[in-house]
Residue, then its C-alpha position, 0 to 999 in steps of 0.5 A: x046661604x045668604x048670610x054666608x055670602x054677606x059674611x064673605x063680602x064684609x070680610x073682604x073689606x080689610x083685604x084691599x091692600x093685601x094680595x087679593x084672592x078670588x071670591x071663591x078661593x077666599x070664601x072656601x078658606x073661611x068655610x074650611x076653617x069653620x069660624x068666620x069670625x077668625x078669618x082674616x086676610x093672610x097672604x100666606x093662606x090666601x095667595x091669589x093668582x099672579x098678575x102679568x109681569x110688568x115691563x123691564x126696568x132701565x138697564x143699570x150703568x156699567x160698573x167701575x173699571x177694575x185696576x190695571x194689573x202690574x206690568x210684566x217683567x223683561x225677564x218674562x217677556x224674554x222667556x216668551x220670545x224664546x219659547x216662540x222661537x223654539x216653536x218656530x224652529x221645531x215647526x221648520x224642522x218638521x216641515x223639512x222632514x215632511x217635505x219631499x224636495x222633488x216638489x220644489x224642482x222646476x222640471x229639469x229632471x222631468x223630461x215631460x215638463x222640460x223637453x230636451x229642446x229647452x236645455x242647451x249648452x255653449x258646447x258638448x264634448x260629443x254627442x254622448x254628452x248632450x246638454x239635455x243629459x245634464x239632468x239631476x239624477x240622470x243615469x245611463x239607460x242606453x249605450x254611448x250616453x253617459x248621463x251627464x253634460x260635458x263641455x268640449x273643453x275645460x275653460x271658463x266661459x262654457x255654460x249650461x242653459x235652461x229655457x223655461x219659455x216664460x219668466x219664472x221665480x227661481x230660488x236656487x239650484x241643485x247640482x251633481x257630478x258625473x255618475x260613472x267617473x270622478x268628474x264634477x264642477x267644484x264652483x260656478x256662477x249663475x247668469x239669468x235674464x228674459x233674453x239671451x242678449x241681456x243676461x246678468x250675473x247673480x251678485x253678492x256684496x257688489x261682485x259676482x256670486x261664486x257658488x260652491x259645487x260638488x265634491x263627488x259623483x252623486x251627492x246633491x249639493x243645494x245652493x239657495x240664491x241670495x234673493x229670488x230671481x225672475x227669468x226665462x233663461x238661466x245659465x250655469x258658468x263653471x269656474x273650477x272642476x275636478x278632472x273635467x267639467x261635467x255636471x247634472x242640474x235642477x232648479x228650485x221653485x220660489x214656493x219652497x223659500x226657506x224650506x230646503 
């Protein structure tokens, strides 16, 4: 046994520079081979336990920037622009189909939002043609009321007014004719302001804008303003009409800009 231990120590000397196994591993290998004279430090047979991992090295420098790609052609750019425009137009059409126009209305049609007291006119033909009967889609629900505003006379200067009680952003107007007779306003102007003593008329190209009105009893005609207006009071001034100056109206909220 003493000879075996001495032999193991002697045979360890040449292995200083290789992967050093433990004393037990190395001597077990020698005994297993049965020939101490042939034993040598072979790392494939005498692999020791791995040591601790050293600290990480310094991070290398960034690589060389790649070559710049060839510039795109004007033809490809135009193609991309056309695709984007088509996509935008399709999106707009989809929104128009999905949008319920009534969410754009400002409450003239709905008596709970705009009460009768907030709708007035320069005159009325009779008590059956009150200004507040001139609401979009209004129909006759009781005897003697004809569901439309009609002025006392057919003359330029008559008007129909809505008071929103506070300045509102307004984008446009929707009009209809009289539901039970062939009477409607064919063209009109719009004036607005925060005071009835200081109202201005919507302009276009330096002159009063004349809007196209109706051609039948019930078809809704929508007119968008050249620009969004902000006002408390808004008036319709009929300019031409068919048979009689009769109309129903609603206004469009600014939030629906470009969607109707």
